[in-house]
C-alpha positions as CSV (number, residue, x, y, z in Angstrom):
1,M,96.8,88.4,109.2
2,T,98.7,88.1,105.9
3,L,98.7,85.0,103.7
4,L,102.4,84.6,104.6
5,Q,101.4,84.3,108.3
6,R,98.6,81.9,107.5
7,L,101.0,79.6,105.7
8,G,103.2,79.6,108.8
9,P,107.0,78.8,109.0
10,G,106.5,75.1,108.4
11,A,105.5,75.9,104.8
12,L,109.0,77.0,103.9
13,V,110.1,74.0,102.0
14,V,113.9,73.4,101.8
15,V,114.4,72.5,98.2
16,L,117.1,75.0,97.4
17,A,120.2,73.8,99.2
18,A,123.4,73.8,97.2
19,C,127.1,74.4,97.6
20,A,128.3,78.0,97.1
21,P,130.4,78.5,94.0
22,V,134.0,79.8,94.0
23,R,133.9,83.6,93.9
24,T,136.4,86.0,92.3
25,H,136.4,89.7,92.1
26,E,135.7,91.5,88.8
27,T,138.3,91.2,86.1
28,P,138.2,92.8,82.6
29,A,137.3,89.4,81.1
30,A,134.5,88.8,83.6
31,L,133.0,92.3,83.1
32,A,133.2,91.8,79.3
33,A,131.4,88.4,79.5
34,Q,128.7,89.9,81.8
35,T,128.2,92.9,79.5
36,Q,127.8,90.6,76.5
37,R,125.4,88.3,78.4
38,E,123.2,91.3,79.5
39,A,123.1,92.7,75.9
40,Q,121.9,89.3,74.6
41,L,119.3,89.0,77.3
42,Q,118.1,92.6,77.0
43,A,117.2,91.9,73.4
44,D,114.6,89.3,74.5
45,Q,112.1,90.8,76.9
46,R,109.6,87.9,76.6
47,W,110.3,85.0,78.8
48,S,108.8,82.7,81.4
49,I,110.0,80.4,84.2
50,A,108.6,77.5,86.2
51,A,110.2,77.4,89.7
52,H,109.9,76.6,93.4
53,I,109.8,79.8,95.4
54,A,110.4,80.2,99.1
55,V,110.1,83.5,101.0
56,S,110.7,84.3,104.6
57,D,111.0,87.3,106.8
58,G,112.6,85.6,109.8
59,P,109.7,84.1,112.0
60,D,107.3,83.6,109.1
61,G,107.7,81.9,105.7
62,G,105.8,80.6,102.7
63,S,106.6,78.6,99.6
64,G,104.9,77.4,96.5
65,E,105.1,76.5,92.8
66,L,105.7,79.6,90.7
67,Q,104.8,80.4,87.1
68,W,106.2,83.7,86.1
69,K,105.6,85.2,82.6
70,Q,107.2,88.4,81.5
71,D,106.5,90.3,78.3
72,G,108.3,93.7,78.4
73,A,106.9,95.6,81.4
74,Q,103.9,93.2,81.6
75,F,104.1,90.4,84.1
76,D,102.0,87.5,85.3
77,F,103.1,85.9,88.7
78,I,101.1,82.9,89.8
79,V,101.9,81.0,93.0
80,R,100.3,77.7,94.1
81,A,101.0,76.8,97.8
82,P,101.1,73.0,98.2
83,V,100.5,73.0,101.9
84,T,97.2,75.0,101.8
85,G,96.2,74.4,98.2
86,K,95.7,78.1,97.7
87,T,96.6,79.9,94.5
88,W,97.1,83.6,94.0
89,R,98.0,85.7,91.0
90,L,99.7,89.1,90.7
91,A,99.6,90.6,87.2
92,G,100.1,94.0,85.7
93,D,102.8,96.3,84.4
94,A,105.0,99.1,85.6
95,G,102.2,101.3,86.7
96,N,99.3,99.0,87.6
97,A,98.9,95.6,89.4
98,T,96.0,93.3,90.3
99,L,96.2,90.7,93.0
100,E,93.7,87.8,92.9
101,G,93.1,84.8,95.2
102,V,94.1,86.4,98.5
103,E,90.8,88.2,99.3
104,P,87.3,87.5,98.0
105,Q,87.6,90.4,95.6
106,A,90.5,91.3,93.4
107,L,92.8,94.0,94.8
108,S,94.3,96.7,92.6
109,G,97.1,99.3,93.0
110,A,99.8,101.1,91.3
111,D,102.7,99.4,93.2
112,A,102.9,95.6,92.7
113,E,105.6,95.2,95.4
114,R,103.5,97.0,97.9
115,L,100.4,94.8,97.2
116,L,102.5,91.7,97.6
117,R,104.1,92.9,100.8
118,E,100.8,94.2,102.5
119,R,98.4,91.5,101.3
120,V,100.6,88.4,101.0
121,G,103.4,89.3,103.5
122,W,106.1,88.7,100.9
123,D,109.0,91.2,100.7
124,V,110.0,90.6,97.1
125,P,111.7,93.3,95.0
126,L,109.8,92.4,91.8
127,A,111.2,95.2,89.6
128,A,114.8,94.3,90.4
129,L,114.2,90.6,90.5
130,R,113.1,90.7,86.9
131,S,116.8,91.4,86.1
132,W,118.4,89.3,88.9
133,V,116.5,86.2,88.0
134,R,118.3,86.2,84.7
135,G,121.6,86.9,86.2
136,M,121.6,90.6,85.3
137,R,122.3,93.7,87.2
138,A,119.1,95.8,87.7
139,P,119.3,99.0,85.7
140,G,119.9,102.5,87.3
141,V,121.6,101.4,90.5
142,R,125.2,100.6,91.3
143,A,126.0,96.9,91.6
144,D,129.0,95.0,92.9
145,V,129.5,91.7,91.3
146,Q,131.6,88.6,92.1
147,Y,132.1,85.9,89.5
148,D,132.6,82.2,89.3
149,E,135.3,80.3,87.4
150,K,133.3,80.6,84.2
151,N,132.9,84.4,84.5
152,L,129.2,84.0,85.4
153,P,127.9,86.0,88.4
154,A,128.3,84.3,91.7
155,V,127.0,87.2,93.8
156,I,125.4,90.5,92.9
157,A,125.1,93.1,95.7
158,Q,122.6,95.9,94.8
159,S,120.1,98.1,96.6
160,G,120.9,96.5,99.9
161,W,120.2,93.0,98.5
162,K,122.7,90.2,98.2
163,I,121.8,87.8,95.3
164,E,123.7,84.5,95.2
165,Y,123.7,82.2,92.1
166,R,124.2,78.6,93.2
167,D,123.7,76.8,89.9
168,W,123.2,77.6,86.2
169,F,121.6,76.1,83.1
170,A,125.0,76.1,81.4
171,D,123.7,74.6,78.2
172,R,121.6,77.7,77.3
173,D,123.0,80.5,75.2
174,P,123.5,82.7,77.1
175,P,123.5,80.6,80.4
176,L,120.6,81.3,82.8
177,P,120.4,80.8,86.5
178,R,119.0,77.6,88.0
179,K,119.2,78.6,91.7
180,V,118.9,82.2,92.9
181,F,119.1,83.2,96.6
182,A,118.3,86.8,97.5
183,S,118.5,88.3,101.0
184,R,118.3,91.6,102.7
185,G,118.3,91.7,106.6
186,N,115.7,89.0,107.6
187,A,114.1,89.0,104.2
188,R,114.8,85.9,102.0
189,V,113.7,85.0,98.5
190,R,114.8,81.7,97.1
191,L,114.1,80.4,93.6
192,A,114.9,76.9,92.3
193,I,114.1,77.2,88.6
194,E,112.9,74.1,86.8
195,S,112.6,75.4,83.3
196,W,113.0,78.5,81.2
197,S,111.1,79.6,78.1
198,G,112.2,82.3,75.8
199,N,115.7,83.8,75.8
200,D,116.7,81.5,73.0
């Protein structure tokens, strides 16, 4: 039984509801604004967020308080589940990951996403989410983007995932997402971001 199954569907806290923004297809102005945003963000590879995270695969779901620190390829992903009081941590880089707090002994592997899926039960595209959480297209894969009235991404469709941006920290330069909803089939990953560090 995975940690996701132990948490049960009742643990999926609904803290992420918001109205969908107006969406428009890509225009030269929107593409130019997005390219400029991405160039600014790519220059700062050290950042962190505090957020509520909710993940489900249809019948099962889990949620918690997320602390995510990113420094280049190195990441530290800590989730505290309020219902069970459990805390687990996934940390590593592009070629190595260690998962603590799920089993009595730490678990290691080369694929962080696989560890998370097999041991926690969460289908989270960590590599791409690193870009999506900042409102960027993940590199190396075609993306279709719809924009809001401020030329910020409203929807990014990439690698079979649909990423919706429901709210932004518009006072930051460049603006950064506040609510991020990602879905593919029955898989759902929802982030309500409380604060950003870095990217200043």
